[in-house]
N, C-alpha and C positions, 0 to 999 in steps of 0.2 A: 024364512030369512036366510037361515042356514044354507036350504038347497040354493037358493038367489047367489050367496056367497060363495059356494065349489063351483056353480055352473059360471059365475064371473071369474075366480081364480082357472075354470079348465081354461076358459074364452084365452084370459091373458096370457096362458102357457102355452095355446097354439098359435097364437099371434106371434111371441116370442119367437119361438120356433121356426115361424115362416119368415121371420124377420131374418133369421140369422142362417137359414139355408146359405147353401155356396153358391146358389142362383142369386138371388141377392143380393149378395158381396159382387158379383160379376155384374148386375146391371150398376152398381152403383161405381164400380173399376170402369166400365163403359161409360158412363158418364162425363167422369174425371179425364178419361183421353179424351173424349169430345170436347172438353174443355180446353185440356191443353193445347190441340192440337188449330183451335181456333185461336186462343191465344198468340201461337208462336206462329201461325201461315193466316194470313187474312183469305178471305172465303174458303175455309177450309169446310165449315159447311154444306155449300154447294151441292145442287144434282150433280153436276158432273164428275166432281170428286168421286162421289158417292159409287158413281158407273165404272171408274180406275181400281176403286176397291175393291168392288165386286171381280170385277177384271182380272186382279193381281190373286186373288185368294178362290177364284171360281175351283180349280181344279185339283187342290190341295183339302178345300172344301169336302167335296166331291166323295174325296178318297175314305176324310172323314167319318164319314156317316158309317159303312158296314163294319169299319175299325171298331165304332164303338159297341156295335151289336157282339164283335169276335172279343172283345177287351169285358164285355159284361159278363162271358162265361169262363174270364180268366185265362183265357188264352188271349194271345198279341198275332198279330202281320207284320210284318217288316220288310217284306218284298213289296208291299202297296206302290213304291214311285220305279221299282223296278219293270215291274207289271205294266206300270203305264209307259213307261222306256219301249219293251218289249213289244207291246199292241202298237204305239204310235210306228215303229220300224216294220212290223208284217206290213203294216198297211201303206204304209211307200212305197218298200220293195214290190210290195205286189200290182200296186197301181202305176209304180217307173218300168215293170215288165208289160203293161197294158193292158191290165185286170179292170174293167171299169170300177169307178168309185165307189159304188157302194156295194160291190161283192169285197173288194179289200177292207172296206169296214166289216162285212157281217165276219170275215176272216180274222179281224183282229176280234170284237166279240170271240169269236169260238177261240182261239190263243187263249184270251183271258178268263176262260172256264175250265180248260184244260189246267193253265195253271193253278189256278184255285183248287182243282181238284185234287191237285199232287200236294200241295200242302194239306189241302184238309186229311186225305187219306193218310197220309205221314204222322200228321198229329192224333186224328181220333182212332184209328184202324191201328197204326202200327203201336201207338202208343209214346211216339216217340215227343221231346221238349218241343213246344210253338214258338219258343224265341231261337231253338237251334235250326231248328228245319225254316225257318224261315228268313235266318242268317245265309243260310244255305243257298234257297234258292233267291233270294238276292242275289249275289256273286251269279249263280243260274243264270238267270234271267239276263240280266246285263248284259253276263257274258252271251250270250244269245243276238242279241240285239248289236254288239258289236261285229259278230261274225258276220251277221246280216248288209250291214250297211257302213261300218270303217271303210276307209275314213270319207265315205262320202255322204251326203247332204243333200236329199230330196225335198223337191218344190216341184210346182207347177200346179198344184191341185185347183180343182174347179174353184173360179173366183166367186159363184154364188154360195159357195160352202166356206171358204176363208172370211164371208166377210161377218161369218157370225161370231169372231170373236174376236172382232174390232168396231162393230158398232152396237147401239144398244137398240132392247125391243122397240119396233117402231112406238111413237108417242110417250117414251117412257127415257128415264136414264139406268135402267135396269140392265144388263149384261144377262147376253142367254147364259152363261157355263153360272151367273147369280140363280135365275129363274132356275135353272135342272135342281142347282142343289137345295133351293129353297122345297121347289116340290118335291123331292126326295127326301128331305125333311122330315115334310108331314105324312108321306107313309111310311116311314120308321118310326119319327114318333107314335104315329097310330097301331102299329105292330108290336113296339116293346112296350107301351102303357096302356093297352087296351087290348089285348087278344091275347089266350092262353098259351100260346106260342113267347109272346114276350114277357110272362109272368116264371115260365120254362128258363127262357133263357136267366134271368134271376135265379132263381134254385141253380139251376146247375153252378152259377159263379160263387153263390152261395153255398151250397153243402152238395158237388156232386155224384157223392154216392147215395144221399140221401134222394136226388133226380133221378139214377135210375133205380132204386127201388120202387119209389112214385110212378113207375112206367113212363116216361119220358126218356124219348130215343135222345140222346146224348150224344153218340155217335151220329149219329146219323144227321141230327141239328150241326152238328162241329161243321162236317165235310160239308154242307149247302151254304153253311154260313161264310168258307172261304171260298167255294162257288160262288158265291153272290161277290163278293170283295174281291176277285176275279174278273167278274164282269162289268163291275162298278169299276176300278180303275182303269180296264178296257177302255172303256167309252171316254173316260176324263182325258187318258193318251192319244185318245180320237179328236176330241175338242182342244187342247193341248194342241195338237199337230193341225188343225185347220184356224187356229188363235195364230199361230207363228207363221202359217201358208209355208211350213217347213219342216222337216224333220230327218236328226241326228241321233245317231248310235245310245249318245250321254243324254238324252232328252229326261227332265227331272232327278236327275243324279243329285243324292240327299236331301229330297224334298220328303221321303220316310219319316225323318227325326221332325217333322213340322208338322207331321199329320197325327203322329204320337202325340205330340204338346198340344193339338190342337182338343185331341180328345182328351186328353187329362187333364188340360186345364178347363176342360168344360164341368169337371166336379165329379168324372168317371173314376171309380176305381179301378187301380191298377191291378188290388185283388179278387176284382170281379164280384159282381153282384148289386152294384152299386150307381147310379148315373143316371141323366134324364138327357132326352133329346134336345131339348131348352137349353139345356145348359152349353151343349155342345154348338150351339148355332149362338149363343150370345160366346163364347167365348170365338168362336170364327170373325164376328162383328169388332172385336175385343183388339185381338191380333190383326186382321186386317187394317185395321183404323187406327192403330199405333205403328202397322208399316209405313204406311201413306205419310205418317204426318213425318215420321223420321227421313220418308226418303226426300218429303216436301222441305224438310232441313236441312238436306244434302250431309246427312248423317251415314257413313261409308258401312256398305252391307256387313262388314267384319262387326261392327260395335253392332246392328242391329240383330245379329245372330246371337251374339251374347245376350241382348235382352232375352232374344225369345230362349235362351237356355236356361237363365234366369226362372222366368217364365214358369218352365216347363219343371224348374227344382220345387219352386213353390209352389205348383201344381201336385207335385206328386207328396210331397212333405206335410204340407197344412191340411188336404181333405184325408188322409190317410193317416194322418199319424195315431187316431183312436182304436184304428183297425190293428196298426202296428204294433202297438202299447197292447192291445188285448191276446195278438198273438203271444207275443216274448211271454205272457202270463202265461199263456196257456201252457205254452212250451215250459215255465219254469213249475208250476203246478204237476205235469207230466215226473218230472224227475224228481221230484220230491214223492 
């Protein structure tokens, strides 16, 4: 009888922990946002609306996935949107100079890899703070895009490719960028939650020194994470260019804050070592749905930015409050 009672109690505690997980709260918020949108706008839940939601969020959501892995290690990359803009500028400049479109796309991806490697080496090898490094490269990469294109806007990309951004996948109401995001989310989720590399990322975020003593190649992993981030952001820049059928030097300006907001609102700890890809996917769905609802309500973009900023603050304060309190207590004990 006692054993059964204890098992029931353990099961109840496990169920309670599952119910209060951040991801569970995000599901509730998503349902609330969908209800809100349905009340405010007729036919809000129709498939066409889903297509436009994914179309608007695609590139930002794609960039959030590698950033999730970087933040899991306790680092950050604020140059993601500038890399998006630079890759689009490189692709547009080369194409306008007569390069075949596929070679121009390949060159843009190479630029993304090089830009990511610069971030990774400065952070992992040189030992500079990632926030300072990526603020610097944010400005650097945007400046290079300015040199390449300003004040021109490149157009004339092949119609067969520009259709990717404005029509859904045949037979569905799913945008191509949404499909890319979901596919990459599955791959990223497997890596983070079902491989030794993913477990290593968690250890690096929680205890970087212990990770080194355990034989985890912390610096190499961080460098490769930044390289992957650069490539993925370059790919997002290519998708954005094709969607708009044009590119200018300021493409994606300011999107880095949206990307960070997606990751943190998804429950990924800014301190590293905690978070799930499921949470990030739910975060994308919530912010995309909310943005679509506000747009259909004719809410001004400035007000939408206030809403996004508020969600970012909530996502930092609530999930990380326990970790912040623990760190404050540890510092107080060391002083005593």
